[in-house]
Structure formats: structure tokens, C-alpha cells
PABA-748524 format. One record per residue: residue number from 1; x, y, z of N, C-alpha, C, O in turn; residue in one letter; chain. Coordinates in steps of 0.1 Angstrom, whole numbers. Example, Ala and Ser with C-alpha at 12.3 -4.5 7.8 and 13.67 -1.06 7.14 Angstrom:
BEGIN
NODE   kese     n.u     n.v     n.w    ca.u    ca.v    ca.w     c.u     c.v     c.w     o.u     o.v     o.w   tiro   vogu
NODE      1     132     -57      78     123     -45      78     132     -33      78     142     -33      85      A      A
NODE      2     128     -22      71     137     -11      71     129       0      79     134      11      80      S      A
***
This chain:
BEGIN
NODE   kese     n.u     n.v     n.w    ca.u    ca.v    ca.w     c.u     c.v     c.w     o.u     o.v     o.w   tiro   vogu
NODE      1    -546    1180     884    -558    1174     879    -554    1166     866    -547    1172     858      X      A
NODE      2    -559    1154     865    -555    1146     854    -561    1151     841    -554    1151     831      X      A
NODE      3    -573    1156     840    -579    1161     828    -571    1172     822    -570    1173     809      X      A
NODE      4    -565    1180     829    -557    1191     824    -545    1186     815    -540    1192     806      X      A
NODE      5    -540    1174     818    -529    1168     811    -533    1165     797    -524    1164     788      X      A
NODE      6    -545    1163     794    -550    1159     780    -554    1171     772    -558    1169     760      X      A
NODE      7    -554    1183     777    -559    1194     770    -552    1196     756    -559    1199     746      X      A
NODE      8    -539    1193     755    -532    1195     742    -526    1182     737    -518    1182     728      X      A
NODE      9    -528    1171     744    -521    1158     741    -532    1148     735    -541    1144     742      X      A
NODE     10    -530    1144     723    -539    1135     716    -534    1121     717    -541    1112     711      X      A
NODE     11    -523    1118     724    -518    1105     725    -527    1096     734    -532    1101     745      X      A
NODE     12    -530    1083     731    -538    1075     739    -533    1072     753    -540    1071     762      X      A
NODE     13    -519    1072     754    -514    1070     767    -506    1083     770    -496    1085     764      X      A
NODE     14    -510    1091     780    -504    1103     782    -494    1103     794    -483    1108     792      X      A
NODE     15    -499    1098     805    -490    1099     817    -496    1089     827    -507    1083     825      X      A
NODE     16    -489    1088     838    -494    1080     849    -504    1088     857    -503    1100     859      X      A
NODE     17    -515    1081     862    -525    1088     870    -519    1090     884    -507    1087     887      X      A
NODE     18    -527    1095     893    -523    1097     907    -518    1085     914    -509    1086     922      X      A
NODE     19    -524    1073     910    -520    1061     917    -509    1053     910    -505    1042     913      X      A
NODE     20    -503    1059     899    -493    1053     892    -497    1045     880    -489    1040     872      X      A
NODE     21    -510    1043     878    -516    1035     867    -515    1043     854    -515    1055     855      X      A
NODE     22    -514    1036     843    -514    1043     830    -527    1051     829    -538    1047     833      X      A
NODE     23    -526    1063     823    -538    1072     821    -540    1073     806    -532    1077     799      X      A
NODE     24    -553    1070     802    -556    1070     788    -567    1080     785    -576    1082     793      X      A
NODE     25    -566    1088     774    -576    1097     770    -587    1090     762    -584    1084     752      X      A
NODE     26    -599    1090     767    -610    1082     761    -612    1087     746    -615    1078     738      X      A
NODE     27    -611    1100     743    -614    1104     730    -603    1099     720    -605    1097     709      X      A
NODE     28    -591    1098     725    -580    1093     717    -582    1078     715    -579    1073     704      X      A
NODE     29    -587    1071     725    -590    1056     723    -600    1054     713    -600    1044     705      X      A
NODE     30    -610    1063     712    -621    1061     702    -617    1067     689    -625    1065     679      X      A
NODE     31    -606    1073     687    -602    1079     675    -611    1089     669    -613    1091     657      X      A
NODE     32    -617    1097     678    -627    1107     675    -641    1103     673    -650    1111     671      X      A
NODE     33    -643    1090     673    -657    1084     672    -663    1084     686    -657    1089     696      X      A
NODE     34    -675    1078     687    -682    1077     700    -679    1064     707    -682    1062     719      X      A
NODE     35    -674    1054     700    -671    1041     706    -658    1035     702    -651    1039     692      X      A
NODE     36    -653    1026     711    -641    1019     708    -643    1005     714    -649    1003     724      X      A
NODE     37    -637     995     707    -637     981     712    -624     979     720    -613     982     716      X      A
NODE     38    -626     972     732    -615     969     741    -615     954     743    -626     949     746      X      A
NODE     39    -604     947     741    -604     932     743    -596     929     756    -585     934     758      X      A
NODE     40    -602     921     764    -596     916     776    -598     901     777    -609     896     778      X      A
NODE     41    -587     893     777    -588     879     778    -597     873     768    -605     863     771      X      A
NODE     42    -597     878     756    -605     873     745    -619     878     745    -627     875     735      X      A
NODE     43    -624     885     755    -637     891     755    -637     905     750    -628     913     753      X      A
NODE     44    -646     909     741    -647     922     735    -657     931     743    -668     927     746      X      A
NODE     45    -652     942     747    -660     952     755    -661     965     746    -652     968     738      X      A
NODE     46    -672     972     747    -674     984     740    -674     996     750    -681     997     759      X      A
NODE     47    -665    1005     747    -664    1018     755    -672    1028     747    -669    1031     735      X      A
NODE     48    -682    1035     753    -690    1044     746    -689    1058     753    -690    1058     766      X      A
NODE     49    -688    1069     746    -688    1082     751    -703    1087     749    -707    1088     737      X      A
NODE     50    -710    1091     759    -724    1095     758    -724    1110     753    -714    1117     754      X      A
NODE     51    -736    1115     750    -737    1129     746    -734    1138     758    -730    1150     756      X      A
NODE     52    -736    1133     770    -733    1141     782    -719    1140     786    -715    1146     796      X      A
NODE     53    -710    1133     778    -696    1132     781    -693    1122     792    -682    1122     798      X      A
NODE     54    -702    1112     794    -699    1102     804    -694    1089     796    -696    1088     784      X      A
NODE     55    -688    1080     803    -683    1068     797    -691    1056     802    -695    1055     813      X      A
NODE     56    -694    1047     792    -701    1035     795    -693    1023     789    -689    1024     777      X      A
NODE     57    -690    1013     797    -683    1001     793    -693     989     793    -698     986     804      X      A
NODE     58    -695     983     782    -704     972     781    -698     960     775    -688     961     767      X      A
NODE     59    -703     948     778    -697     936     772    -705     932     760    -702     922     753      X      A
***
């Protein structure tokens, strides 16, 4: 299980996921906050962790 890999690892890039893609810990990306900004091709997106522990990505 991927989540188990992050139990003691605070690094934003921990390991490859099951499909070989990079696997990032959302809490590490947000630096302990509830949101993080992600830039793709000059567009800024906001990654938000909800109180229920779900992720929302908005433009």
C-alpha cells in the first residue's frame, strides 16, 4: 500500500507508485498547511486538504 510508505517519511517525493509514477505526500507538499500552489505551464493551481482528509485541486 502506498500510504504506508509515508508513515515516517516527510519527504515530498518518497517513491514510485504502483505504475512507476513519482509519488508525493500531500502533507509534505503543503508544508504542514492546508493548501499548496502548483504551477503547470504557467497556470497556478491550488491543492487543498479538506477537514475530511480529501484533496481538492482547483484553478
